[in-house]
C-alpha positions as CSV (number, residue, x, y, z in Angstrom):
1,M,-62.4,108.7,86.2
2,S,-59.9,111.1,88.4
3,L,-59.9,114.7,88.5
4,S,-57.5,115.2,86.0
5,S,-59.6,113.4,83.4
6,E,-60.1,115.4,80.1
7,V,-63.9,115.2,80.5
8,N,-63.9,116.6,84.3
9,L,-61.5,119.4,83.5
10,A,-63.4,120.6,80.7
11,N,-66.0,121.3,83.3
12,L,-63.9,124.3,84.2
13,Y,-64.6,126.2,80.9
14,N,-68.0,128.4,80.8
15,R,-69.3,127.4,77.5
16,S,-70.6,130.4,75.3
17,S,-67.9,132.8,76.8
18,L,-65.8,133.0,74.1
19,R,-65.9,136.5,72.4
20,N,-64.5,139.3,70.5
21,S,-63.5,142.2,73.3
22,D,-61.9,145.7,73.0
23,S,-58.4,144.4,73.8
24,G,-58.6,141.1,71.6
25,V,-60.6,138.0,72.9
26,R,-62.2,136.9,76.0
27,F,-63.6,133.6,77.9
28,S,-63.7,132.5,81.2
29,L,-63.5,129.5,83.8
30,K,-65.2,128.7,86.7
31,N,-63.9,126.5,89.6
32,R,-66.8,123.6,89.6
33,L,-64.3,121.0,90.8
34,A,-62.5,121.3,93.9
35,P,-60.5,124.0,95.7
36,A,-57.0,124.5,94.2
37,K,-54.0,126.8,94.3
38,L,-52.5,127.7,90.9
39,T,-48.8,127.7,90.5
40,R,-48.2,128.4,86.9
41,I,-50.0,128.9,83.9
42,K,-47.7,126.8,81.3
43,R,-49.5,126.9,78.0
44,L,-52.5,128.7,76.1
45,E,-53.3,127.5,72.6
46,L,-56.1,129.4,70.3
47,N,-56.9,127.3,67.3
48,G,-53.6,125.4,67.6
49,E,-51.4,128.6,67.7
50,A,-49.4,128.9,71.1
51,L,-50.0,132.4,72.7
52,G,-47.0,134.2,74.8
53,L,-48.1,134.3,78.5
54,E,-47.1,138.4,78.2
55,R,-50.2,138.5,75.7
56,I,-52.6,137.0,78.6
57,H,-53.9,138.6,81.5
58,I,-56.4,137.1,84.1
59,T,-58.8,138.8,86.2
60,P,-60.4,136.6,89.2
61,D,-63.2,137.7,91.3
62,S,-61.5,140.0,93.5
63,G,-61.1,142.4,90.5
64,D,-57.4,142.5,90.3
65,V,-55.9,142.0,86.9
66,L,-52.8,139.5,86.6
67,D,-50.3,138.8,84.0
68,A,-50.4,135.2,83.4
69,E,-46.7,135.0,83.3
70,K,-46.5,136.4,86.9
71,V,-49.3,133.6,88.3
72,G,-47.4,131.6,90.9
73,A,-44.4,134.3,91.3
74,D,-45.4,135.4,94.7
75,G,-46.9,132.1,95.9
76,P,-49.7,129.9,94.6
77,M,-52.9,131.7,93.5
78,N,-55.8,130.5,95.2
79,F,-58.7,129.2,93.0
80,P,-61.4,128.5,95.4
81,L,-64.5,126.1,94.6
82,G,-67.0,128.7,92.7
83,T,-64.2,131.2,91.6
84,L,-64.5,132.7,88.1
85,L,-61.5,133.6,86.0
86,I,-61.6,135.9,83.1
87,F,-58.8,135.5,80.5
88,D,-58.2,138.5,78.2
89,L,-56.1,137.5,75.4
90,A,-54.3,140.3,73.3
91,T,-54.8,139.1,69.8
92,E,-56.7,139.6,66.6
93,P,-60.4,139.3,66.8
94,L,-61.9,136.0,65.7
95,E,-64.3,135.3,63.1
96,E,-67.9,133.7,63.5
97,G,-68.0,130.0,63.8
98,R,-66.3,127.5,66.3
99,H,-63.0,127.8,67.7
100,Q,-60.5,125.6,69.8
101,L,-58.8,126.3,73.0
102,T,-56.4,124.4,75.0
103,L,-55.2,125.5,78.6
104,A,-52.3,123.9,80.8
105,F,-51.8,124.9,84.1
106,E,-50.0,123.6,87.2
107,T,-51.7,123.2,90.7
108,E,-50.3,122.4,93.9
109,E,-52.6,119.8,95.0
110,F,-53.3,118.0,91.3
111,G,-50.1,118.9,89.3
112,L,-50.1,119.5,85.8
113,L,-53.7,119.9,84.3
114,E,-54.5,120.2,80.8
115,F,-57.8,120.4,78.6
116,S,-58.9,121.4,75.3
117,V,-62.5,122.7,74.2
118,E,-64.2,124.0,71.3
119,D,-66.9,127.0,71.5
120,E,-68.5,129.4,69.3
121,L,-67.9,133.0,69.4
122,G,-70.4,134.7,71.2
123,G,-70.8,138.3,71.8
124,R,-72.9,139.0,68.5
125,G,-75.5,141.3,68.2
126,R,-78.5,141.0,70.7
127,S,-81.9,139.9,69.4
128,P,-84.3,142.9,69.3
129,D,-86.8,140.8,71.4
130,A,-84.1,140.1,74.0
131,I,-84.7,141.7,77.8
132,P,-82.1,144.6,78.3
133,R,-79.3,143.7,79.9
134,D,-76.0,145.7,81.2
135,D,-73.1,143.4,81.2
136,E,-71.4,145.8,83.5
137,D,-73.9,146.8,86.1
138,D,-77.2,144.9,85.5
139,Y,-78.9,146.8,88.7
140,D,-78.2,150.1,87.9
141,S,-81.2,152.2,87.7
142,S,-80.9,153.2,84.5
143,I,-81.1,149.6,83.2
144,V,-83.8,148.8,85.4
145,E,-85.8,151.5,83.9
146,A,-84.9,150.5,80.4
147,R,-86.7,147.1,81.2
148,Q,-89.6,148.8,82.8
149,A,-89.7,150.8,79.4
150,F,-89.5,147.5,77.5
151,V,-92.4,145.9,79.4
152,R,-94.2,149.3,78.3
153,D,-93.6,149.1,74.6
154,R,-94.0,145.3,74.1
155,T,-97.1,144.7,76.1
156,G,-98.9,148.5,76.6
157,V,-98.6,147.9,80.6
158,T,-97.2,150.9,82.4
159,L,-95.5,149.6,85.6
160,E,-96.7,151.9,88.0
161,H,-97.1,149.9,91.1
162,I,-94.2,147.0,90.3
163,S,-91.8,150.0,89.6
164,A,-92.5,151.8,93.0
165,C,-89.1,150.1,94.7
166,S,-88.4,151.8,98.1
167,F,-84.7,150.3,98.3
168,D,-81.6,150.8,96.0
169,T,-81.9,148.4,93.1
170,H,-78.5,147.0,93.8
171,A,-79.8,145.4,96.9
172,A,-81.2,143.0,94.5
173,R,-78.0,141.7,93.3
174,G,-77.7,137.9,93.8
175,N,-81.5,137.5,94.4
176,I,-82.9,138.2,91.1
177,E,-82.0,138.6,87.4
178,N,-83.8,140.9,84.7
179,F,-84.9,143.0,87.7
180,I,-87.9,145.3,86.9
181,G,-89.1,146.2,90.3
182,V,-91.2,144.6,93.3
183,A,-94.3,142.6,94.2
184,Q,-96.0,144.3,96.9
185,V,-98.0,141.6,98.8
186,P,-100.3,143.1,101.7
187,M,-98.8,142.3,105.2
188,G,-100.2,141.9,108.6
189,L,-99.1,141.6,112.4
190,A,-100.3,138.7,114.4
191,G,-99.7,138.6,118.2
192,P,-98.7,138.4,120.5
193,L,-97.7,134.9,120.7
194,R,-96.3,133.8,123.9
195,I,-93.8,131.2,123.6
196,E,-91.5,129.2,126.3
197,G,-88.8,127.8,123.9
198,E,-85.2,126.7,124.3
199,N,-84.5,129.4,121.7
200,A,-87.4,131.8,121.7
201,N,-88.7,133.1,124.8
202,G,-91.3,135.8,125.4
203,E,-94.0,137.6,123.3
204,F,-93.6,137.9,119.6
205,Y,-95.6,139.7,117.0
206,V,-95.3,137.8,113.5
207,P,-95.6,139.2,110.3
208,L,-97.7,137.6,107.8
209,A,-97.4,138.5,104.0
210,T,-100.6,137.1,102.4
211,S,-103.8,138.1,100.2
212,E,-105.9,135.7,102.0
213,G,-108.5,137.4,103.8
214,T,-109.3,136.3,107.4
215,L,-105.8,134.8,107.8
216,V,-104.1,137.0,110.0
217,A,-107.4,137.4,112.1
218,S,-107.4,133.6,112.5
219,Y,-103.8,133.6,113.8
220,N,-104.4,136.3,116.2
221,R,-107.3,134.1,117.5
222,G,-105.3,131.0,117.7
223,M,-102.3,133.0,119.6
224,R,-104.9,134.5,121.7
225,V,-106.2,130.8,122.9
226,I,-102.6,129.7,123.3
227,N,-101.9,133.0,125.8
228,E,-104.4,132.3,127.8
229,S,-103.5,128.7,128.2
230,G,-100.3,129.6,129.5
231,G,-98.2,129.8,126.1
232,V,-97.0,127.4,123.5
233,K,-93.6,125.2,124.3
234,C,-91.2,124.9,121.2
235,A,-88.0,122.9,120.7
236,V,-85.7,122.7,117.7
237,V,-85.0,118.6,118.0
238,G,-83.2,117.9,114.5
239,D,-80.9,120.1,112.0
240,N,-79.9,118.5,108.7
241,M,-79.6,119.9,105.3
242,Q,-78.7,117.5,102.4
243,R,-77.2,117.1,99.1
244,A,-77.9,113.5,97.6
245,P,-75.5,112.8,94.9
246,V,-76.2,109.2,92.8
247,F,-73.0,107.2,91.7
248,I,-73.6,104.9,89.0
249,F,-71.6,101.4,88.6
250,E,-71.6,98.4,86.0
251,D,-73.2,96.1,88.8
252,A,-74.8,95.7,91.8
253,A,-71.9,94.4,93.6
254,S,-69.4,97.3,92.6
255,A,-72.0,99.6,93.9
256,R,-72.1,97.6,97.6
257,R,-67.9,97.9,97.5
258,F,-68.3,101.5,96.9
259,A,-70.8,101.9,99.9
260,D,-68.6,99.9,102.1
261,W,-65.5,102.0,101.2
262,L,-67.5,105.3,101.6
263,A,-68.6,104.3,105.2
264,G,-64.9,104.3,106.1
265,K,-64.1,107.8,104.6
266,T,-66.3,110.0,106.6
267,D,-63.4,112.2,108.3
268,E,-61.6,112.6,105.1
269,I,-64.6,113.8,103.6
270,R,-65.4,115.7,106.2
271,E,-62.4,117.9,105.7
272,V,-62.6,118.3,102.2
273,C,-66.1,119.8,102.7
274,G,-64.9,121.9,105.5
275,E,-62.4,123.2,103.0
276,S,-65.4,124.5,100.7
277,D,-66.9,126.8,103.4
278,P,-66.0,127.2,106.9
279,F,-69.8,127.5,108.1
280,V,-70.8,123.9,106.6
281,K,-70.2,121.0,108.9
282,L,-70.8,117.4,107.7
283,K,-72.4,115.2,110.2
284,Y,-72.9,111.9,108.3
285,V,-73.1,110.3,105.0
286,D,-75.9,107.8,104.2
287,Y,-76.4,105.4,101.3
288,Y,-79.2,103.5,99.8
289,L,-78.4,100.8,97.4
290,T,-80.5,99.7,94.5
291,N,-79.9,98.2,91.2
292,K,-76.5,99.6,90.4
293,F,-76.9,102.7,91.9
294,A,-75.4,104.1,95.3
295,F,-77.5,106.7,96.3
296,T,-76.3,109.0,99.1
297,R,-77.5,111.7,101.5
298,F,-74.7,113.9,102.5
299,N,-75.9,115.7,105.8
300,F,-74.8,119.1,106.9
301,T,-75.7,121.9,109.6
302,T,-75.3,125.3,107.9
303,G,-75.1,127.8,110.8
304,D,-77.9,130.5,110.3
305,A,-78.4,129.9,106.7
306,A,-80.8,127.8,105.0
307,G,-77.7,126.3,103.0
308,M,-78.8,124.7,99.9
309,N,-76.0,126.2,98.0
310,M,-73.7,125.8,100.8
311,V,-73.9,122.1,100.8
312,G,-74.3,121.7,97.2
313,K,-70.9,123.4,96.8
314,A,-69.3,121.4,99.7
315,T,-70.7,118.0,98.4
316,F,-69.6,118.8,94.7
317,A,-66.3,119.2,96.5
318,A,-66.6,115.9,98.1
319,C,-67.5,114.0,95.2
320,N,-64.5,115.3,93.3
321,W,-62.5,114.1,96.1
322,I,-64.5,110.5,95.9
323,M,-63.8,110.2,91.9
324,S,-60.1,110.9,92.4
325,N,-59.5,108.6,95.3
326,Y,-61.9,105.7,95.0
327,Q,-59.9,102.9,92.7
328,Q,-61.6,99.5,93.7
329,D,-64.3,99.9,90.8
330,R,-65.3,102.0,87.9
331,I,-67.5,104.7,88.6
332,V,-69.4,104.8,85.4
333,E,-70.8,108.2,86.3
334,F,-72.2,110.4,88.8
335,F,-74.7,113.3,89.3
336,L,-74.5,115.8,92.0
337,E,-78.4,115.3,92.8
338,G,-79.9,112.1,92.4
339,N,-83.5,113.8,93.3
340,F,-83.1,111.9,97.1
341,A,-82.7,115.0,98.7
342,T,-86.0,115.8,97.5
343,D,-85.4,119.6,97.0
344,K,-88.7,121.5,96.7
345,K,-90.8,118.3,97.1
346,A,-92.3,117.0,100.3
347,S,-91.1,113.1,101.0
348,M,-91.4,110.4,103.3
349,I,-87.3,110.2,103.8
350,N,-87.4,114.1,104.7
351,T,-90.2,113.3,107.2
352,M,-88.6,110.4,109.0
353,R,-84.7,111.8,108.5
354,T,-85.3,115.4,108.7
355,R,-84.3,118.2,106.1
356,G,-83.8,121.8,107.5
357,K,-85.2,122.1,111.0
358,R,-87.4,119.6,112.9
359,V,-89.2,121.7,115.2
360,T,-92.0,120.8,117.6
361,A,-94.6,123.2,119.2
362,E,-97.1,122.0,121.7
363,V,-99.8,123.5,124.2
364,T,-102.8,122.5,126.5
365,V,-105.6,124.0,125.3
366,R,-108.0,125.1,128.6
367,R,-111.7,123.9,127.8
368,D,-112.9,127.3,129.1
369,V,-110.5,129.4,127.0
370,L,-111.6,127.5,123.7
371,R,-114.9,128.2,124.5
372,N,-114.8,132.0,125.6
373,V,-112.4,132.7,122.5
374,M,-113.6,130.3,119.8
375,D,-117.1,129.4,120.7
376,A,-115.7,125.6,120.5
377,D,-115.6,122.8,122.7
378,T,-112.3,120.7,123.1
379,E,-114.0,117.2,122.7
380,S,-115.4,118.3,119.4
381,L,-112.1,119.4,118.1
382,Y,-110.5,116.1,119.3
383,R,-113.0,114.2,117.7
384,H,-112.4,116.5,114.3
385,S,-108.7,115.5,114.6
386,K,-109.3,111.7,114.7
387,A,-111.4,112.1,111.7
388,A,-109.0,114.6,109.9
389,N,-106.3,111.7,110.5
390,I,-108.7,109.3,108.5
391,G,-108.9,111.7,105.8
392,T,-105.2,112.3,105.3
393,L,-104.6,108.4,105.5
394,I,-106.8,107.8,102.5
395,S,-105.8,110.8,100.5
396,G,-101.8,110.6,100.8
397,A,-101.6,113.9,101.9
398,N,-98.0,115.2,103.7
399,N,-99.9,116.8,106.8
400,N,-102.8,115.8,109.1
401,G,-103.4,119.1,110.3
402,C,-105.2,121.9,108.6
403,H,-103.0,124.3,107.1
404,A,-99.4,124.5,108.0
405,A,-98.7,126.0,104.6
406,N,-100.5,129.3,105.1
407,A,-98.4,130.6,107.9
408,I,-95.3,129.3,106.5
409,T,-95.9,131.1,103.1
410,A,-96.8,134.1,104.8
411,I,-93.8,134.2,107.0
412,F,-91.6,133.1,104.2
413,I,-92.6,135.8,101.8
414,A,-92.2,138.5,105.1
415,T,-88.7,137.4,105.7
416,G,-87.1,136.7,102.5
417,Q,-87.0,132.7,102.6
418,D,-87.2,130.7,99.5
419,V,-90.9,130.1,99.3
420,A,-90.8,127.0,96.8
421,N,-89.6,125.5,100.2
422,V,-93.1,125.5,101.4
423,A,-93.3,122.4,99.2
424,E,-91.3,120.6,101.8
425,S,-91.6,122.9,104.9
426,S,-95.4,122.6,105.3
427,T,-95.0,118.9,105.9
428,G,-96.7,118.7,109.4
429,L,-97.6,115.4,112.1
430,L,-100.4,116.8,114.3
431,Y,-101.2,114.8,117.4
432,T,-104.0,115.6,120.2
433,E,-105.4,114.1,123.3
434,L,-107.7,114.8,125.8
435,T,-106.8,115.2,129.4
436,A,-108.8,113.9,132.5
437,E,-110.1,117.6,132.7
438,K,-111.1,117.6,129.1
439,D,-108.4,120.3,128.1
440,L,-107.0,119.5,125.0
441,Y,-103.2,118.7,124.4
442,I,-102.3,119.6,120.8
443,S,-98.8,119.5,119.3
444,I,-97.3,119.8,116.0
445,T,-94.0,118.5,114.5
446,L,-92.8,120.0,111.5
447,P,-89.9,117.7,110.1
448,S,-88.4,119.9,107.3
449,L,-88.8,123.4,108.0
450,I,-86.2,125.0,105.9
451,V,-85.5,128.7,107.0
452,G,-82.2,131.1,107.5
453,T,-81.7,134.5,109.0
454,C,-78.9,135.4,107.0
455,G,-78.1,134.8,103.1
456,G,-80.6,134.9,100.3
457,G,-83.4,137.0,100.4
458,T,-82.9,137.6,104.2
459,G,-80.8,140.5,103.3
460,L,-83.3,142.5,101.4
461,P,-84.5,145.6,103.4
462,T,-88.1,144.7,103.4
463,Q,-87.6,141.2,104.9
464,Q,-84.9,142.2,107.0
465,E,-87.6,144.4,109.0
466,G,-89.8,141.5,108.8
467,L,-87.2,139.3,110.6
468,K,-86.3,142.5,112.9
469,I,-89.9,142.6,114.1
470,M,-89.2,138.9,115.6
471,G,-85.8,139.7,116.8
472,C,-84.5,137.1,114.2
473,A,-82.3,139.2,112.0
474,G,-78.8,138.1,111.6
475,V,-76.4,135.4,113.2
476,G,-77.5,133.2,116.1
477,K,-81.2,133.5,115.4
478,V,-82.2,130.5,113.1
479,R,-83.6,128.3,115.8
480,K,-85.3,131.1,117.8
481,F,-87.1,132.0,114.2
482,A,-87.6,128.2,113.6
483,E,-89.8,128.0,117.1
484,I,-91.4,131.1,116.2
485,I,-92.7,129.7,113.0
486,A,-93.7,126.5,114.8
487,G,-95.5,128.4,117.3
488,T,-97.4,130.2,114.8
489,V,-98.5,127.1,112.9
490,L,-99.8,125.7,116.0
491,A,-101.9,128.6,116.5
492,G,-103.4,128.4,113.0
493,E,-104.1,124.6,113.7
494,I,-106.3,125.5,116.7
495,S,-107.9,128.5,115.1
496,L,-109.2,126.6,112.1
497,G,-109.8,123.5,113.9
498,A,-112.1,125.3,116.2
499,A,-113.7,127.0,113.3
500,I,-114.5,123.7,111.5
501,S,-115.5,121.9,114.8
502,S,-118.1,125.3,115.5
503,L,-119.3,125.5,112.0
504,D,-118.0,129.1,111.8
505,W,-115.5,128.5,108.9
506,V,-117.7,129.6,106.1
507,S,-119.0,132.3,108.2
508,S,-116.0,133.9,108.9
509,H,-114.7,134.1,105.5
510,D,-118.2,135.8,104.5
511,Q,-117.8,138.3,107.1
512,Y,-114.2,139.7,105.7
513,G,-115.6,139.3,102.1
514,R,-113.5,136.7,101.0
515,N,-116.5,134.8,99.2
516,D,-117.8,137.9,97.6
517,P,-115.6,139.5,94.9
518,G,-117.8,142.6,94.4
519,R,-118.1,143.3,98.3
520,Q,-116.0,146.5,99.0
């Protein structure tokens, strides 16, 4: 299979995009294959009838309408990966049913490309049960209010608090669909936390968004222990983000030959990936062979973004290059993700090989400080950690500490991270040892902490404020942010471990009303 194959090219077409419009008929293409430059629209047929190019108008993402006959006249037209092209055809409206489109165009990289697809006419009346949408501007306050009214009419619930959004509704574009309002999660502040890191240095206050009573207080106590013990050392020791395609062959020997070929093509693949996004840098490609499958892991750095979408785009471009250039054996099929990056799932391969930031926080807790602040003993805390290691082993848990997910989730919500990544980000490796003075050295490594200070939900107004509190908003701050998270996680391990060791865990929750729903 090559880039110019009919099956591959048909993936350019947006299924269900065919519809009647004010000017005639409309459909759209999206570049899901590889970066390209269009030099000429050669032919377009609708149900076997060729349309003159003067009847075809193209609107790219930029919004500037182009005449099809002028494409390439002033030089090649960029068609980057992910770009949407809307085709408007000046023709009679179509009847309901299925229709055939054939499109032929020339590109600088691949020459003449041609494909045919069938699609059913869309754009018919919306179901009365459908959630209101506005195809022109689905984030305008009027359509947001229409959806809020829809909820009220259908469920009887008036969205008094969900509708209380403090920012321009357009700020949510790209972060959510069918926007109706905001989820207001209580946010507290813990700190200061003294950090001596390679990227974070000084004292930091940490915003924590949670509805769990005692949580912020617990992190505050752990931070006090750390501060009075001299501060926490932090270091980012690894940085990878993956996409993991799987290539399927006719037999195991073919998969092995492919892996041997792939190993020698890193430089070419790196160049292809770099063309998709200037902030994506391919480090290396791993491969793992089993049965007749070649599982791969493309390992990237992604600057200050968490980068899952970025690496997906780059890897897809690389896969299309591979499909076009590997000739030794037939690739029966490939899938962009073979579940081997283990996105949104904890896994041993990410514990070993790193996904996101691999960051370690460590401190030597003074015995007298732990007694004064937490009424706990370092020796008891050490013995608890050893028993907990056995509990982790027999349970098969992904963390031998107490509750890394608590800090990570609360910080993720407060700063606009993808909260589903807590599934893998909360993996933790805790280590303790007693010194000759009976102080407690304690450290935790988070091998798959997936965070960003740019992109995604970090640009939302509330979450921007959360990042700014720590001085972590924007470019050049992601490693600093990772170290602050690791230090906060370690504070929580000290606090909860001490509470368990001193039998103070249940009483603390009871004091804050967590165990008594009726308490005011």
